[in-house]
C-alpha atoms as an extended CHARMM CRD file, in Angstrom:
* protein
*
        79  EXT
         1         1  MET       CA             12.2610000000       -2.6020000000       -7.0020000000  PROA      1               0.0000000000
         2         2  ASN       CA             10.2890000000        0.5980000000       -6.4600000000  PROA      2               0.0000000000
         3         3  THR       CA              7.5820000000        1.0680000000       -3.8330000000  PROA      3               0.0000000000
         4         4  VAL       CA              4.6590000000        0.3440000000       -6.1840000000  PROA      4               0.0000000000
         5         5  GLU       CA              6.2940000000       -2.8860000000       -7.3350000000  PROA      5               0.0000000000
         6         6  GLN       CA              6.9080000000       -3.9260000000       -3.7340000000  PROA      6               0.0000000000
         7         7  LEU       CA              3.2570000000       -3.1990000000       -2.9070000000  PROA      7               0.0000000000
         8         8  LYS       CA              2.1080000000       -5.2950000000       -5.8570000000  PROA      8               0.0000000000
         9         9  GLN       CA              4.1970000000       -8.2010000000       -4.6040000000  PROA      9               0.0000000000
        10        10  LEU       CA              2.8310000000       -7.8290000000       -1.0590000000  PROA      10              0.0000000000
        11        11  ILE       CA             -0.7470000000       -7.8430000000       -2.3630000000  PROA      11              0.0000000000
        12        12  HSD       CA             -0.0100000000      -10.8910000000       -4.4710000000  PROA      12              0.0000000000
        13        13  ASP       CA              1.5630000000      -12.7290000000       -1.5370000000  PROA      13              0.0000000000
        14        14  LYS       CA             -1.2120000000      -11.8450000000        0.9240000000  PROA      14              0.0000000000
        15        15  PHE       CA             -4.3300000000      -12.0110000000       -1.2770000000  PROA      15              0.0000000000
        16        16  GLU       CA             -3.1600000000      -14.1180000000       -4.2590000000  PROA      16              0.0000000000
        17        17  ILE       CA             -4.0430000000      -11.3940000000       -6.7520000000  PROA      17              0.0000000000
        18        18  ASP       CA             -2.1600000000      -11.6550000000      -10.0380000000  PROA      18              0.0000000000
        19        19  VAL       CA              0.5350000000       -8.9590000000      -10.1060000000  PROA      19              0.0000000000
        20        20  SER       CA             -0.0810000000       -8.2800000000      -13.8020000000  PROA      20              0.0000000000
        21        21  THR       CA             -3.6590000000       -7.1780000000      -13.0260000000  PROA      21              0.0000000000
        22        22  LEU       CA             -2.6190000000       -4.6210000000      -10.3920000000  PROA      22              0.0000000000
        23        23  LYS       CA             -2.5880000000       -1.0700000000      -11.7430000000  PROA      23              0.0000000000
        24        24  ALA       CA             -1.0410000000        1.8000000000       -9.7890000000  PROA      24              0.0000000000
        25        25  ASP       CA             -3.9320000000        4.2270000000      -10.3670000000  PROA      25              0.0000000000
        26        26  ALA       CA             -6.8720000000        1.8290000000       -9.9620000000  PROA      26              0.0000000000
        27        27  PRO       CA             -8.8740000000        1.9630000000       -6.7100000000  PROA      27              0.0000000000
        28        28  LEU       CA             -7.8580000000       -0.8140000000       -4.3340000000  PROA      28              0.0000000000
        29        29  ALA       CA            -11.5330000000       -1.7350000000       -4.0110000000  PROA      29              0.0000000000
        30        30  ASP       CA            -11.4240000000       -2.8100000000       -7.6780000000  PROA      30              0.0000000000
        31        31  TYR       CA             -9.4350000000       -5.8530000000       -6.5820000000  PROA      31              0.0000000000
        32        32  GLY       CA            -12.1170000000       -7.0970000000       -4.2120000000  PROA      32              0.0000000000
        33        33  LEU       CA            -10.4020000000       -5.8110000000       -1.0850000000  PROA      33              0.0000000000
        34        34  ASP       CA            -13.0280000000       -4.9830000000        1.5220000000  PROA      34              0.0000000000
        35        35  SER       CA            -12.3880000000       -2.7810000000        4.5600000000  PROA      35              0.0000000000
        36        36  LEU       CA            -11.0350000000       -5.6960000000        6.6100000000  PROA      36              0.0000000000
        37        37  SER       CA             -8.6940000000       -6.7250000000        3.7970000000  PROA      37              0.0000000000
        38        38  LEU       CA             -7.5050000000       -3.1340000000        3.4290000000  PROA      38              0.0000000000
        39        39  ALA       CA             -6.7970000000       -2.9500000000        7.1650000000  PROA      39              0.0000000000
        40        40  GLU       CA             -4.8090000000       -6.2040000000        6.9330000000  PROA      40              0.0000000000
        41        41  LEU       CA             -2.9140000000       -4.8130000000        3.9630000000  PROA      41              0.0000000000
        42        42  LEU       CA             -2.0520000000       -1.6080000000        5.8070000000  PROA      42              0.0000000000
        43        43  PHE       CA             -0.7150000000       -3.5630000000        8.7980000000  PROA      43              0.0000000000
        44        44  THR       CA              1.3900000000       -5.6880000000        6.4520000000  PROA      44              0.0000000000
        45        45  VAL       CA              2.6640000000       -2.5910000000        4.6490000000  PROA      45              0.0000000000
        46        46  GLU       CA              3.5490000000       -0.8500000000        7.9220000000  PROA      46              0.0000000000
        47        47  GLU       CA              5.5370000000       -3.8800000000        9.0060000000  PROA      47              0.0000000000
        48        48  HSD       CA              7.2370000000       -4.4160000000        5.6370000000  PROA      48              0.0000000000
        49        49  PHE       CA              8.2960000000       -0.7820000000        5.1830000000  PROA      49              0.0000000000
        50        50  ASN       CA              8.7720000000       -0.0410000000        8.9040000000  PROA      50              0.0000000000
        51        51  VAL       CA              6.4140000000        2.9580000000        8.8510000000  PROA      51              0.0000000000
        52        52  ASP       CA              3.4300000000        4.0680000000       10.9100000000  PROA      52              0.0000000000
        53        53  PHE       CA              0.4820000000        5.4970000000        9.0180000000  PROA      53              0.0000000000
        54        54  PRO       CA             -1.1850000000        8.5550000000       10.5220000000  PROA      54              0.0000000000
        55        55  ASP       CA             -4.8380000000        7.9670000000       11.4210000000  PROA      55              0.0000000000
        56        56  ASN       CA             -6.0170000000       10.9670000000        9.4100000000  PROA      56              0.0000000000
        57        57  ARG       CA             -4.9080000000        9.7120000000        5.9690000000  PROA      57              0.0000000000
        58        58  GLN       CA             -8.1690000000        8.8280000000        4.2440000000  PROA      58              0.0000000000
        59        59  ASP       CA             -6.9180000000        9.7330000000        0.7560000000  PROA      59              0.0000000000
        60        60  VAL       CA             -5.0030000000        6.4810000000        0.2730000000  PROA      60              0.0000000000
        61        61  ASN       CA             -7.1450000000        4.4640000000       -2.1190000000  PROA      61              0.0000000000
        62        62  THR       CA             -4.7650000000        3.4620000000       -4.9320000000  PROA      62              0.0000000000
        63        63  LEU       CA             -1.3710000000        1.7800000000       -5.0740000000  PROA      63              0.0000000000
        64        64  ALA       CA              0.1330000000        5.0410000000       -6.3260000000  PROA      64              0.0000000000
        65        65  SER       CA             -1.2450000000        7.0770000000       -3.4090000000  PROA      65              0.0000000000
        66        66  LEU       CA             -0.1970000000        4.3890000000       -0.9310000000  PROA      66              0.0000000000
        67        67  ALA       CA              3.3100000000        4.2890000000       -2.4250000000  PROA      67              0.0000000000
        68        68  ALA       CA              3.5570000000        8.0930000000       -2.2680000000  PROA      68              0.0000000000
        69        69  LEU       CA              2.5900000000        8.0590000000        1.4090000000  PROA      69              0.0000000000
        70        70  ILE       CA              5.1230000000        5.3110000000        2.1690000000  PROA      70              0.0000000000
        71        71  ASP       CA              7.8650000000        7.2180000000        0.3520000000  PROA      71              0.0000000000
        72        72  GLU       CA              6.9090000000       10.3910000000        2.2570000000  PROA      72              0.0000000000
        73        73  LEU       CA              7.0380000000        8.5660000000        5.6070000000  PROA      73              0.0000000000
        74        74  ARG       CA             10.3540000000        6.9190000000        4.8200000000  PROA      74              0.0000000000
        75        75  VAL       CA             12.1690000000       10.1950000000        4.1050000000  PROA      75              0.0000000000
        76        76  PRO       CA             14.2260000000       11.0550000000        7.1780000000  PROA      76              0.0000000000
        77        77  SER       CA             13.1040000000       14.2450000000        8.8620000000  PROA      77              0.0000000000
        78        78  PRO       CA             15.7110000000       16.9940000000        9.0970000000  PROA      78              0.0000000000
        79        79  ALA       CA             17.4540000000       17.2200000000       12.4610000000  PROA      79              0.0000000000
């Protein structure tokens, strides 16, 4: 299961949004997620993927951009 698919499942589990309605390039706000819900989602995502989001990442507003950030953070840094 790729990162976008995992995110869709997390959103479904947490907010009971039908997975089939979640589109990778649609704004997360389109699913009725307010700022509090988005914060909850980000905490859940950090825990699930074992990553820490930098505070300065304001460009994460779709599943695709969130997945790209997660994949970027999960790549081991060169020693």
